[in-house]
Residue, then its C-alpha position, 0 to 999 in steps of 0.5 A: m500500500t505504501t507504493g500506491i500512496g507514493t505513486l499517487r504523491v508523485a502523480a499529484v506533484l507532477l500534475v500540480g507542476s505541469l499546471g503551474l508551468s502551463a500557467c506561465a506565459t512564455k517570452e514569445y507570448v508576452d512579446q506577441r501580445i505587446d506587439e498587438v497592443n503597440t499596433h493598436i496604440t499606433a492605430v489609435e494615435a494615427k486616428a487621433d492625429a487625423a482628427n486633430q488635423k481636421a479640427d485645426a482645418a475646421m478652426g482655420a475655416a471658421q476663423a476665416a469666415q468670421s473675418t469675412a463676416t466682420q469685414d462685410s458687417q463693417r462695409i454694410d455699416q459704411l453703406s448704411t451711413q451713406m444711405n442715411s446721409y442721402q436720405q437726410q438731404p433735402a429733396p431737389r426742387p422740381r424743374t419747371p419746363r421753359g417755354 
């Protein structure tokens, strides 16, 4: 009976040892996972950079539109002032025909 218990102990130790070893990650496995994560990070950074470039372009377009709107508003103010001055001038006397 001692032989059976000894064999059982050896089998249990081998089983526990093999389970413990299978749970360890190999260097290649870790490197592969790190490469996958780095690839994903690079892709996300590229998308973020593209979004930033689009946002910068949109900001530039918005600033240009604001500048144009400001210039247009100033020109309208000038024209309004001219129209007001024309409207405040006395009406010309009607001409009477000669003859």
